[in-house]
N, C-alpha and C positions, 0 to 999 in steps of 0.2 A: 893312573888317576889318583889324585890326592884323597886321603881319608883323614879322620880325626884321631887316629891312633896316637896316644901320648899327648894330645893337645891340651892346653890350659887356656880357658877363657878368662881373661883378666878384667872383664867389664860386663857384668850380667846382673839383671834385676829380677827379683822373684818376690812372691807374696810370703808373709804379710807385708803390705806397703800402703802408703797413702794413695798411690795411684793404682788403678786396676792392672793386675799382672796375669799373664797367661799360665804360669806355673807357680806352685809353691816350692819351698826349698827342697823338700823330699822328691817331688816330681822332677825338678831340675837336675838333682843329683842322679836319679834313676836314669833319666834320658842321657845324661853325660856318660854314665857307665855303659849303657847299651851301645853308645857310639864309640867306645874305646878310649874316651878322654881320660886324662890323668889328674886334672885339677880344675878348680873354679875359684874365682874371687867375687864374692857377693858385694853388690853396691846398692846403697840407698841414699837418696838425696836428703833424707831427714834424720837418720839415726845410725848408731853403731851397728855393724853387721858381724863383728868378730865373735860375739857371744853366741849368736845363733849358728854361725858357721861351725863352731866347735861341736854343737849338738848335731847339726846335719852331718858333719864329718864322721860321727860315731856310727851313722847308719849308711855310710857311703861306700863301704867296701874298699875298692882300690882307688877311688877318686878322693884326692885331698881337697878339702874345702876350707877356704880362707875368707877373711873379712877385713873391713877397714872402716874409715870414717871420713865423711865429707864435711868440710867446715862451713856449713850454712848457718843461718840464724837459729835453727832448731837446736843446735848444740852450742850456741853462744858465739858463732862466727870463728874468728881467728883466736881460738881459746886454748892456750897451752895446757891448761888443766885437763880439758877434754881429750887432748892428744896424749898426755901422759896416761890417762885412764885407758884410752883405746890401746895403747902399747901394752899395758898390763893385761888387757883382755886377749892379747895376741894379734892385734891388727897387723896386716902386712902391707897396707898402703894407706896413706893419708892424702886426700884430695883437697886442693884449694877450693874455694867456694864455687858452686855450680849455679843452681837456680837463684841464688841470692848474690852472686857476683854482680858488682855495679855495672860492669860492661854487659853482662847477659840481660839484666833487667832493662837496660836501655835499648838493646837492639834485637833481642830474640823475639821472633814472631810466633814461635810455637805456642799453642794455646795454654799449656800448663804453666809456661813461664809468664805469659801475659797475665794469667790469673794472679800470679805472685805479685806482679807489678801493680795490678789493679787493687790489691790488698794494701798497697802503700808500703810494702817492704822497703826498708832502707838498704841500698846496695852496699856490698862490702868491697872495699878497695884494699889491695895488698901493698900499694905504693903510697908514700906520703907526699906532701906538697913539693918536696925536693926531687921526686922521682926515684927515691930509694925505697927499700922495703920498710914497712912499719916495724916498730919494736915487737909487736905481737907476731908478725909474720916471721921475723928473724928468730924469735923464741921457738916457734913451731919448727922451723928448719933445724934448729939445734937438737930438739928432741928426736926428730926423725933421723938425723945423722947418728945420734948416739945409740938409737935402737937399730940402726942399719936396716931400715925398711924403706919402702918405695914412697916417693912423692909424686903425685899427679897434679897437673896444672889446672884441672877443672875447666870452668867456663870463662877463664880470663881471656882478655884480648891478647892476640899474639905478641904484641910488644911487651905487655905486662908479663906474659909467660917467659919471654926471653930474658927479661930483667930478673925474674925469679930464678930461672935456671942458672944464670950466671952467678947469682949470689949463692945458690945451692952448690954449684961446682966449687966456688971459692971456699965454702965452709967445709967441703969434704964429703958431701952426700954422694953416694955411689949408685943409687937406683932411682933414676929420673925417667918420668913418662910424660909425654905430651898427650893429653887427653883428646881423642878424636879430632885431629887437625884438619879434617875436611868437613866437619859440621859447619853449618851456615854461620854460626856466631863465634866459631873458634877457627875460622879457615886461615891456614898458613899458606903463604906462597912457597914455591920450591926453595927459594933462597932462605926463607925463614926456617924451613924444615932442615936444610943443611946446617944452618947456624945452631939450631937446637941439637942436632946430632953431634956437632963439633964440641958442644958443651957436655956431652956424655949422655944425652937423653935418647930414649927410644920413642919413635913415633907410633902411636896406637891407632891403627886404621880399623874402623868398625863397620860391620855389615850394615848397621842402621843407616849410616850416611848414604848408602847406595840403594836403599829400598824406595821404589817409586812413590809409595804412599807417604813417605816422610817429607816434611817441609823442605823445599829447595834441595832435594837429593842430587848427588852427583852420579855420573855414570861409573860403572866399574872400571872402565878404561881410564878414568881420571885417577882412581886409586892406583891402578897398575903403573901409570906414568909417574905418580909421586913416589912409589916404591923404587922405580927405576932411577929417579932423580937422587934419592937419598941413599939407596942401597939396602937390601933386605937385612943385612947385619945390624942395621939401626932401627928395625921396625918390628912391631908385633901386630898380630891380627886378633880381633875380639869381636864379639857379637853386638854388644850394647843392647842385647835383646831382653825380652820379657814383656813387651807391650801386649795388651790383651787382643789387639787387632792383628798381630803379626804372627808369623811362624814361631814355633818354639825355638829357644836359643840354639840348641845343638844343630837343628836343621838350618837355622839362619847361618851359623858359622860354616857349616859344611858347604852350603850353597854359595856363600861368599868366596870361600877358598877355591871352589871349582870354577866359579866365574872368573876369578883372577887367573887360574890356570888356562882358561879359554882365551884370556887376553895375553897369554905368552909368559906369564910368570912361571919360572921353572919349579918343578916339584921340590927339589932340595931347598930352594929359597922359601917356599911355602912351609915346609917342615921347620925350618929355622924360625919363622915368624909365628907359627902355631905352637911350637913345642919348646925349642931351645931358649929363645929369648924371653918368653914369659917365665920360664923356670928361673932364669937369671934375675929377672925383676923381683921375683918372690924369694930369692935366696935359696932356691932348691937345687941349684947347679953351680 
């Protein structure tokens, strides 16, 4: 039976945050350590997490704690200066816009995203009127490439994401992640997943996408089928946990992995997706 020995959760939310969270940074780290995990990547939709990850990491024992930056309006959107600063703080992943992505504001029915739309937030596009990346998006990619850190697609439309990934591949970025490709508002087809993998990206399948209480959740069998379609060598597993109504992230991730095992995903493949591939994304292997 699969366990979390050596696992790295690349997508996890903790307090302090704008949204209610089930655990704070120290509680998150302590529970990860108790589960035998080796790493965490903290994510916030609103602010840099690399600075607090450094502090949490000092109290983490054997768990390495990392942070990053999501390019929403709260940090100036596609803001190259914010990305340069995040890199200086030690960020290990830069995400394209999430709750302020134009596509997400148009289509996502999740209450916290609808609240953003109702506030009249102007959505952020990474593509210009010709269908290519904007100058700011290209500048962000160049900074991420030069820092050799990960780029996440955020809440972009799958077609936008593939355009982004192709440009990233052409610019020489090496650590590409498709953010939860089975979430309602970022849902890729199998063909789109395979296209992303062919561009060098890893598909990040998240436990939250399969939680029955989540909006338009998919069954675990759907995730297992997607992993089978693209190959575990191109995938990572993450929790996307921290919601105050949900199980704590380490338990989410373990339950997700064991549910996938129950759907026939082999233990060696699960270990690759929980441990080896996340380490490669973070440049730890």
